C-alpha positions as CSV (number, residue, x, y, z in Angstrom):
1,M,0.0,0.0,0.0
2,T,1.6,3.3,-1.1
3,K,0.8,6.9,-0.2
4,D,-1.0,7.3,-3.4
5,S,-3.1,4.1,-3.2
6,V,-6.8,4.3,-3.0
7,I,-8.1,2.1,-0.2
8,N,-11.3,0.2,-1.1
9,V,-13.6,-0.2,1.8
10,G,-16.7,-2.2,2.5
11,L,-19.2,-1.2,5.2
12,I,-21.2,-3.9,7.0
13,G,-24.3,-2.8,8.9
14,C,-26.5,-0.1,7.5
15,G,-28.4,0.9,10.6
16,G,-28.8,4.2,12.3
17,I,-25.1,4.7,13.1
18,M,-24.5,5.0,9.3
19,H,-25.7,8.6,9.6
20,A,-22.6,9.4,11.7
21,R,-20.2,7.3,9.6
22,L,-21.2,8.8,6.3
23,N,-21.0,12.3,7.8
24,G,-17.4,11.4,8.7
25,Y,-16.7,10.3,5.1
26,K,-18.3,13.5,3.8
27,S,-15.9,15.5,6.1
28,L,-13.0,13.5,4.8
29,R,-13.9,14.3,1.2
30,D,-14.5,18.0,2.0
31,A,-11.1,18.2,3.6
32,G,-9.5,17.0,0.3
33,Y,-8.8,13.4,1.3
34,D,-9.2,11.3,-1.8
35,G,-7.5,8.1,-0.7
36,V,-10.5,6.0,0.0
37,R,-13.6,4.6,-1.8
38,I,-16.6,3.0,-0.3
39,K,-16.8,0.0,-2.7
40,A,-19.6,-2.0,-1.0
41,L,-22.4,-1.9,1.5
42,C,-23.6,-5.0,3.2
43,D,-26.6,-5.6,5.4
44,I,-28.9,-8.6,5.9
45,N,-31.8,-6.2,5.2
46,P,-31.7,-4.9,1.5
47,E,-33.8,-1.9,2.5
48,G,-31.0,-0.8,4.9
49,I,-28.6,-0.8,2.0
50,R,-31.0,1.2,-0.2
51,Q,-31.4,3.7,2.6
52,Y,-27.7,4.8,2.1
53,R,-26.4,3.6,-1.2
54,C,-27.8,5.8,-4.0
55,K,-30.1,8.8,-3.8
56,S,-31.9,8.0,-7.0
57,E,-32.9,4.5,-5.9
58,G,-33.2,4.8,-2.2
59,P,-36.2,5.6,0.0
60,G,-36.4,9.1,1.5
61,P,-33.7,10.1,4.1
62,R,-34.0,8.7,7.6
63,A,-34.9,11.2,10.3
64,A,-31.8,13.1,11.3
65,A,-29.8,11.4,14.0
66,G,-28.7,14.2,16.3
67,A,-26.8,16.8,14.4
68,F,-26.1,14.4,11.4
69,K,-27.5,15.0,8.0
70,H,-28.5,12.0,6.0
71,Y,-26.2,11.3,3.1
72,Y,-26.3,8.7,0.4
73,V,-22.9,7.3,-0.6
74,D,-23.2,8.5,-4.1
75,E,-23.6,12.1,-2.8
76,I,-20.2,11.8,-1.2
77,Q,-18.4,9.9,-4.0
78,P,-20.5,10.3,-7.2
79,E,-17.7,8.6,-9.2
80,C,-18.2,5.3,-7.4
81,V,-21.6,3.9,-6.4
82,P,-21.0,1.0,-4.0
83,E,-22.1,-2.6,-4.7
84,A,-24.8,-4.1,-2.5
85,Y,-24.5,-7.4,-0.7
86,T,-26.7,-9.2,1.9
87,D,-24.0,-11.8,2.7
88,H,-20.6,-10.5,3.9
89,R,-18.8,-13.6,2.7
90,E,-19.9,-12.9,-0.9
91,M,-18.8,-9.3,-0.4
92,L,-15.4,-10.4,0.8
93,E,-15.0,-12.7,-2.2
94,K,-16.3,-10.4,-5.0
95,A,-16.0,-6.7,-4.1
96,G,-12.2,-6.3,-4.3
97,L,-11.8,-4.7,-0.9
98,D,-8.7,-3.7,1.1
99,A,-10.6,-3.0,4.3
100,V,-13.9,-3.5,6.1
101,E,-15.7,-1.5,8.7
102,V,-18.2,-3.3,10.9
103,Y,-21.2,-1.4,12.3
104,T,-23.5,-4.2,13.4
105,S,-24.9,-5.3,16.8
106,D,-22.4,-6.1,19.6
107,S,-22.7,-9.9,19.5
108,T,-21.8,-10.1,15.8
109,H,-18.6,-8.0,15.9
110,H,-16.2,-10.8,16.6
111,S,-17.4,-13.3,14.1
112,L,-17.7,-10.7,11.3
113,A,-14.3,-9.2,12.1
114,I,-12.6,-12.6,12.2
115,D,-14.1,-13.6,8.9
116,C,-12.9,-10.3,7.3
117,L,-9.4,-10.7,8.8
118,N,-9.1,-14.3,7.7
119,A,-10.0,-13.1,4.2
120,G,-7.0,-10.7,4.3
121,K,-8.9,-7.4,5.0
122,H,-8.0,-4.7,7.5
123,V,-10.9,-4.1,9.9
124,M,-12.3,-1.3,12.0
125,V,-15.1,-2.3,14.4
126,E,-17.8,-0.2,16.1
127,K,-17.4,0.1,19.9
128,P,-17.5,-2.1,21.9
129,M,-15.0,-4.0,19.9
130,A,-16.4,-7.3,21.1
131,I,-19.1,-8.7,23.3
132,S,-16.7,-10.3,25.7
133,V,-13.0,-10.2,26.6
134,L,-12.4,-13.6,25.1
135,A,-14.1,-12.6,21.9
136,G,-11.9,-9.5,21.7
137,K,-8.8,-11.7,22.2
138,R,-9.8,-13.9,19.3
139,M,-10.0,-10.8,17.1
140,V,-6.6,-9.5,18.2
141,E,-5.1,-12.9,17.6
142,A,-6.6,-13.1,14.1
143,A,-5.2,-9.7,13.2
144,K,-1.7,-10.5,14.5
145,K,-1.7,-13.8,12.6
146,K,-2.5,-12.1,9.3
147,G,-0.4,-9.0,10.0
148,L,-3.4,-6.7,9.5
149,V,-4.7,-3.5,11.1
150,L,-7.5,-4.0,13.6
151,A,-9.0,-0.8,14.9
152,T,-11.9,0.1,17.3
153,A,-14.3,2.9,16.5
154,H,-14.2,4.9,19.7
155,C,-15.1,8.4,18.7
156,F,-15.1,10.4,22.0
157,R,-11.3,10.6,22.2
158,F,-11.3,12.4,18.8
159,E,-13.5,15.3,20.2
160,E,-11.6,18.5,20.3
161,A,-12.3,19.1,24.0
162,I,-11.1,15.6,25.0
163,R,-7.8,16.0,23.0
164,A,-7.4,19.5,24.5
165,T,-7.9,18.1,28.0
166,R,-5.2,15.5,27.4
167,F,-2.8,18.2,26.2
168,V,-3.4,20.3,29.4
169,V,-3.0,17.2,31.6
170,E,0.2,16.2,29.9
171,Q,1.6,19.7,30.4
172,G,1.2,19.2,34.2
173,T,-1.1,22.3,34.4
174,L,-3.4,20.6,36.9
175,G,-0.6,19.4,39.1
176,T,-1.1,15.9,40.6
177,L,-4.3,14.4,39.3
178,Q,-6.7,13.6,42.1
179,V,-10.4,13.2,41.1
180,L,-12.5,12.6,38.0
181,S,-16.3,12.9,38.1
182,W,-18.3,12.0,35.0
183,C,-21.9,11.1,35.7
184,N,-24.6,11.1,33.0
185,V,-28.2,10.5,34.0
186,G,-30.8,10.7,31.3
187,R,-30.6,11.9,27.7
188,G,-33.3,14.6,27.8
189,D,-35.4,13.0,25.1
190,I,-38.0,10.4,25.9
191,S,-37.8,9.2,22.2
192,K,-34.4,7.8,23.0
193,I,-36.0,5.5,25.6
194,K,-38.7,4.5,23.1
195,D,-36.1,3.9,20.3
196,R,-34.2,1.4,22.4
197,A,-37.3,-0.8,22.7
198,S,-37.3,-1.4,19.0
199,K,-33.9,-2.9,18.9
200,A,-34.2,-6.5,20.2
201,W,-30.5,-7.1,20.7
202,R,-30.3,-4.4,23.3
203,H,-32.5,-6.2,25.7
204,S,-31.0,-9.7,25.3
205,R,-28.1,-10.8,27.6
206,L,-26.7,-12.6,24.5
207,G,-27.0,-9.5,22.3
208,T,-25.0,-7.1,24.4
209,A,-23.6,-7.0,27.9
210,G,-25.8,-4.1,28.9
211,E,-25.0,-0.4,29.5
212,A,-21.6,-1.1,31.2
213,L,-20.3,-2.5,28.0
214,E,-22.3,-0.6,25.4
215,N,-21.6,2.9,26.7
216,G,-19.2,2.0,29.5
217,C,-16.5,1.3,26.9
218,H,-17.0,4.9,25.6
219,F,-16.3,6.2,29.1
220,M,-13.4,3.9,29.7
221,D,-11.6,4.6,26.5
222,T,-12.0,8.4,27.0
223,V,-10.8,8.5,30.6
224,R,-7.9,6.2,29.7
225,F,-6.9,8.6,26.9
226,M,-7.2,11.7,29.1
227,I,-5.9,10.6,32.4
228,G,-4.1,7.2,32.2
229,E,-4.5,3.5,32.6
230,V,-7.3,2.2,34.8
231,D,-6.0,-0.2,37.5
232,E,-9.1,-1.1,39.6
233,V,-12.9,-0.9,39.4
234,L,-15.6,-1.0,42.0
235,G,-18.9,-1.3,40.1
236,R,-22.6,-1.6,40.4
237,V,-25.0,-2.4,37.5
238,E,-28.8,-2.0,37.7
239,T,-31.9,-2.4,35.5
240,F,-34.4,0.3,36.1
241,E,-36.5,-0.2,32.9
242,K,-37.4,-3.8,33.3
243,I,-40.1,-3.6,30.6
244,R,-39.4,-1.8,27.4
245,R,-42.3,-0.7,25.1
246,E,-42.8,-0.1,21.4
247,Y,-45.2,2.7,20.4
248,D,-47.2,3.5,17.3
249,G,-47.2,6.9,15.6
250,N,-49.8,8.1,18.0
251,G,-47.8,7.2,21.1
252,N,-49.9,4.1,22.0
253,V,-48.1,1.0,23.3
254,V,-48.1,-1.7,20.7
255,K,-45.7,-4.2,22.3
256,E,-44.0,-4.8,25.7
257,I,-40.6,-6.5,25.9
258,E,-39.0,-7.9,29.0
259,N,-35.6,-6.4,29.3
260,E,-32.9,-9.0,30.3
261,N,-30.2,-6.4,30.4
262,T,-28.8,-3.7,32.7
263,D,-29.5,-0.1,31.6
264,S,-27.3,1.7,34.2
265,F,-23.8,1.4,35.7
266,F,-22.0,3.1,38.6
267,A,-18.3,2.8,39.0
268,I,-15.5,4.0,41.2
269,V,-12.2,3.7,39.3
270,R,-8.7,3.9,40.5
271,F,-6.1,4.9,38.0
272,E,-2.5,3.7,38.0
273,N,-1.3,7.2,38.6
274,G,-3.3,7.3,41.9
275,A,-6.3,9.4,40.7
276,V,-9.8,8.2,41.6
277,G,-12.8,8.6,39.4
278,Q,-16.6,8.4,39.7
279,V,-18.0,7.2,36.4
280,S,-21.8,6.6,36.0
281,H,-24.3,6.4,33.2
282,V,-28.1,5.9,33.4
283,N,-29.3,5.8,29.9
284,N,-33.1,5.4,30.3
285,A,-33.8,8.0,33.0
286,H,-36.9,10.1,32.5
287,G,-37.3,13.8,32.8
288,E,-34.4,16.3,32.6
289,P,-30.9,15.0,32.2
290,L,-28.3,15.6,35.0
291,S,-25.7,17.1,32.7
292,P,-26.6,19.2,29.6
293,K,-23.6,17.8,27.8
294,P,-22.8,14.2,27.1
295,L,-19.1,14.9,27.7
296,G,-19.9,16.6,31.1
297,Y,-16.9,15.5,33.1
298,G,-14.9,17.3,35.8
299,L,-11.2,16.6,36.3
300,Y,-9.5,17.9,39.4
301,G,-5.8,18.1,40.4
302,S,-3.7,19.7,43.1
303,K,-3.6,23.0,41.2
304,G,-7.1,23.3,39.7
305,S,-9.8,21.7,37.5
306,I,-11.1,21.2,34.0
307,K,-14.9,21.3,33.7
308,N,-17.0,21.4,30.5
309,P,-14.2,22.1,29.2
310,E,-12.8,25.1,31.0
311,L,-9.6,25.2,33.0
312,V,-9.8,26.9,36.4
313,L,-6.6,27.2,38.5
314,D,-6.1,28.2,42.1
315,D,-4.1,31.2,41.0
316,G,-7.2,32.7,39.3
317,T,-6.4,31.5,35.7
318,R,-9.6,30.7,33.7
319,A,-9.4,29.6,30.1
320,S,-10.9,27.2,27.6
321,V,-8.7,24.1,27.2
322,V,-9.5,24.2,23.4
323,D,-8.0,27.7,23.3
324,I,-5.0,26.5,25.2
325,L,-4.4,23.7,22.8
326,E,-4.7,26.0,19.8
327,E,-2.3,28.6,21.3
328,K,0.3,26.4,23.0
329,A,0.4,23.0,21.3
330,P,3.2,22.5,18.8
331,A,2.1,22.4,15.1
332,E,3.2,18.8,14.8
333,L,0.9,17.7,17.7
334,K,-2.1,19.7,16.3
335,G,-1.4,18.0,12.9
336,Q,-1.5,14.6,14.6
337,Y,-4.7,15.4,16.5
338,F,-6.5,17.2,13.6
339,P,-5.0,16.1,10.3
340,L,-6.1,18.2,7.3
341,G,-7.6,20.6,9.9
342,M,-10.6,18.2,10.4
343,K,-12.6,18.4,13.7
344,N,-15.3,15.9,12.9
345,R,-14.7,13.0,15.3
346,Y,-16.0,10.3,12.9
347,A,-13.8,11.6,10.1
348,L,-10.8,11.6,12.4
349,E,-11.2,8.0,13.6
350,V,-11.7,6.6,10.0
351,H,-8.7,8.7,8.9
352,S,-6.6,7.1,11.7
353,F,-7.7,3.7,10.4
354,L,-7.0,4.4,6.8
355,E,-3.6,6.0,7.4
356,A,-2.6,3.1,9.7
357,I,-3.3,0.8,6.7
358,R,-1.3,3.0,4.4
359,D,1.7,3.3,6.8
360,G,1.7,-0.3,8.0
361,R,1.2,0.6,11.7
362,E,-1.4,0.4,14.4
363,A,-4.4,2.8,14.4
364,E,-4.7,5.2,17.3
365,V,-7.4,3.0,18.8
366,S,-5.9,-0.4,18.1
367,G,-7.3,-3.8,18.7
368,E,-5.3,-4.0,21.9
369,E,-6.7,-0.6,23.0
370,G,-10.2,-1.8,22.3
371,L,-9.6,-5.0,24.2
372,R,-8.4,-3.0,27.3
373,D,-11.6,-0.9,27.1
374,I,-13.7,-4.1,27.0
375,A,-11.8,-5.4,30.1
376,A,-12.3,-2.2,32.0
377,S,-16.0,-2.1,31.1
378,W,-16.5,-5.8,32.0
379,A,-14.7,-5.0,35.3
380,I,-17.8,-3.0,36.3
381,V,-20.1,-6.0,35.8
382,E,-17.7,-8.5,37.4
383,S,-17.2,-6.2,40.4
384,S,-21.0,-5.8,40.8
385,A,-21.5,-9.5,40.8
386,R,-18.7,-10.1,43.3
387,G,-19.5,-7.2,45.6
388,C,-15.9,-6.0,45.7
389,A,-13.3,-4.1,43.6
390,V,-11.6,-6.0,40.8
391,K,-8.3,-5.4,38.9
392,V,-8.7,-4.7,35.2
393,D,-5.6,-6.9,34.6
394,D,-7.5,-9.9,36.1
395,V,-10.4,-9.3,33.8
396,E,-8.3,-8.9,30.7
397,S,-6.3,-12.0,31.5
398,G,-9.5,-14.1,32.1
399,A,-8.7,-14.8,35.7
400,I,-12.1,-13.0,36.5
401,A,-14.7,-13.9,33.9
402,D,-17.7,-15.4,35.7
403,C,-20.3,-13.0,34.2
404,Q,-19.0,-13.7,30.6
405,K,-19.2,-17.5,30.7
406,E,-22.8,-17.7,29.3
407,I,-21.8,-15.4,26.4
408,D,-18.6,-17.2,25.7
409,E,-20.2,-20.6,25.7
410,H,-23.1,-19.5,23.6
411,Y,-20.8,-18.2,20.9
412,G,-18.4,-21.1,21.1
413,L,-15.5,-19.0,22.4
414,S,-14.6,-21.0,25.5
C-alpha cells in the first residue's frame, strides 16, 4: 500500500449509526482526502442498503440522528456507487476490498471481524470491539496472525475538547491528578428510551452485555486517553426499565418487551497514577438530564480543575482548554490530532484507520486498546456480581470472567 493508493472499503451494517459514519466520510472528502472509496455496502436487510447507497434508488432520508445530515454514498463519491450485498462472505469474495468497517450489533462484531481478517482485509469495528474479553482476544489474535490492522471505532477521544484536556493534563497544568467525576443521568429525550425498545438485541443478555459495555466502553476509552490507565474498578449495575415498550405513531403502546439487560452502571475507578474517578451512566432516566452535555466531566488536580471544558486554576487562571491547545500546542501535535484541519470525530477516527493501513502501523485505537476498554468495562459488571473491587488486569487475563461465561459458551468461544 503506497501513499497514493486508493483504499477500497466495505461497510457492514446499514443501521442508524451509518448517519454518523457517512458524515465522517463527507468531512474527509470535503477536507480534500481522496485516498478511499466505499466500494460495497452489506446488510442482511436490503432496505437498509438502499437507505444509504444511491439517492436515485433509495427511499427518503431517515430522520436526522442528532446533528447528522442523511447522506447517500453517491452524494459523497459520485464517481463510485457501492455494490450491494446481503452476505458478507460474498462481499469479501467479490468486491475487491482492502478493508472493512463493521457497524452491526455487539454480538456479531467478533465473528464478522474474524471472517474479514481471515479473508485478508484490514478491519475497524464499532465500539465495543467485542461482546466479551475472550471474543476480543480472538479478534486481536486473528489480526496479528495475518499482519493486518485491527481498529476500534471509539469516537469520543477524537473530540476537540477531549484532546485538549489530554494536552493540558500532559503539560502538568493541573498538578497531581486527584479526582474525576463523570456522571450522565438521562438523555433529555423520551424518544431515546422508546427507540431502544425497537432494537431487540439491546434487551438480550446474549445480544450485548448491557450499559456497562455498550456505553461504559465509551467512558473507559475516553478517561484512559485523558488521564491514564485504569487499575481497579468497584462497580454496580442496575436495571431500572425492566419492561421496554414499542409505540405506534400516536404514542400508543403496541408491544411490551421484557428487558434482560442492565441499563445503568455506577463505578469508582482507580487509575495507575493514583487518581480516583466516579463514572456513571443511566441511559433510560426520564425527565431532565443531570448534565446538559454528554461529555460533562470534571477533572481535578492539586492546582485546579477542568470542567465542561474550562480550565480553572487556584491562581485565578480561567481559560478554555480548546483555546490553550490552539495557542500552545506545537504544530506537529495539532497536525497529529487534527489532520487536514478536520474536527469531525468520525472523520478523524476513520482517517486514523486508513492511514494506519497505508503506513503499516497500528491505528490510534488499536485492537489492543479496544480490548483493554472491554476489560475495564466488564470489570464494572464483574465487580458488581462479586461485591468487591476487581483489577482490570485480572479481567483482561481471564482470571475473572464469571459473568461472561454464558456469552462465551453460547458463541463457542470457550
